[in-house]
C-alpha positions, 0 to 999 in steps of 0.5 A, spaced: 434 149 098 438 145 103 439 137 103 434 136 108 429 140 105 431 137 098 431 129 100 424 130 104 420 133 098 423 128 094 421 123 099 414 125 099 413 126 092 416 119 091 410 116 095 408 111 090 414 107 090 415 102 095 419 103 101 425 100 099 425 103 092 424 110 095 430 109 100 435 107 094 433 113 090 434 117 097 440 114 098 443 116 091 441 123 092 444 123 099 451 121 095 450 126 090 450 131 096 456 128 099 460 128 093 458 135 092 460 137 099 467 133 098 468 138 092 467 144 096 460 146 094 454 148 098 448 144 099 444 150 095 449 149 089 448 142 089 440 142 090 440 147 084 445 143 080 440 137 081 434 141 079 427 141 082 425 135 086 418 135 083 421 134 076 426 129 078 420 125 082 416 125 075 422 122 071 423 117 077 416 115 077 415 115 069 421 110 069 418 106 075 412 105 072 414 104 065 419 098 068 413 095 071 409 095 065 415 092 061 415 086 066 408 085 068 404 087 062 397 088 065 392 093 063 393 097 070 401 097 069 400 100 062 395 105 064 399 108 070 405 108 065 401 112 060 399 117 066 406 118 069 409 119 062 403 124 060 405 128 067 412 129 064 410 135 060 404 137 056 407 135 050 405 128 052 398 129 053 397 129 045 402 125 043 401 119 048 394 120 050 391 120 043 395 114 041 393 110 047 385 112 046 386 110 039 389 103 040 385 102 046 379 103 041 381 099 036 383 093 041 376 093 044 373 093 037 376 087 035 374 083 042 367 085 041 367 083 034 370 076 036 365 075 041 359 077 037 361 073 031 362 067 036 355 069 039 351 069 032 348 062 032 345 064 039 342 070 035 339 066 029 336 061 034 333 066 038 330 069 031 328 062 029 324 061 036 321 067 036 320 068 028 315 064 024 320 061 019 327 057 019 332 059 014 338 055 013 342 060 009 342 064 016 344 058 020 350 057 015 352 064 015 351 064 023 356 058 023 361 061 018 361 068 023 362 063 029 368 060 026 371 067 024 369 070 031 373 064 034 379 065 029 379 073 031 379 071 038 385 067 038 388 073 033 386 078 038 390 075 044 396 076 040 394 083 037 393 085 044 400 083 046 403 085 040 400 092 041 401 092 048 409 091 047 409 096 042 406 101 046 410 100 052 416 101 047 413 108 044 412 111 051 419 109 053 421 112 047 417 118 048 419 119 056 427 119 054 425 124 048 422 129 053 427 128 058 433 130 054 433 126 047 434 119 045 441 116 044 442 112 038 
């Protein structure tokens, strides 16, 4: 593969990057070609030593999305990082997607439980309006559940941040493992 073909294919595969970041990456690979040609290698030899542009693009995009998720821990950034890391190998389908789905399920359940606890006095009020009796024990329990729901709501904010940071570290570790091992 010639230098032009390699750079063109890599550029197309890196369309998710901003124009400036894509150009920086392409400049780095053009330097690789220049250094190789200065050492007397042909463009085909250099391209072969660099590897497949598809694999390189997947690794670059995975690193890019992981860094974005580390910087701004939004749901969109985390999901994009997860998909990018899954794209590195089939191995990651099980070891990244499975824990991600489990983690999202646990966090979602915690948020739902907190909101239901907070809303429990409303449920008791509706029951008393359309029911035939007033039960003070139900009100006592509803107020207790409301307090627990408020505490859980505060806790879920911290738990969500903690799990998000931990999962981003996990996918970073997993991406490094798939790309060639972890250096420690």
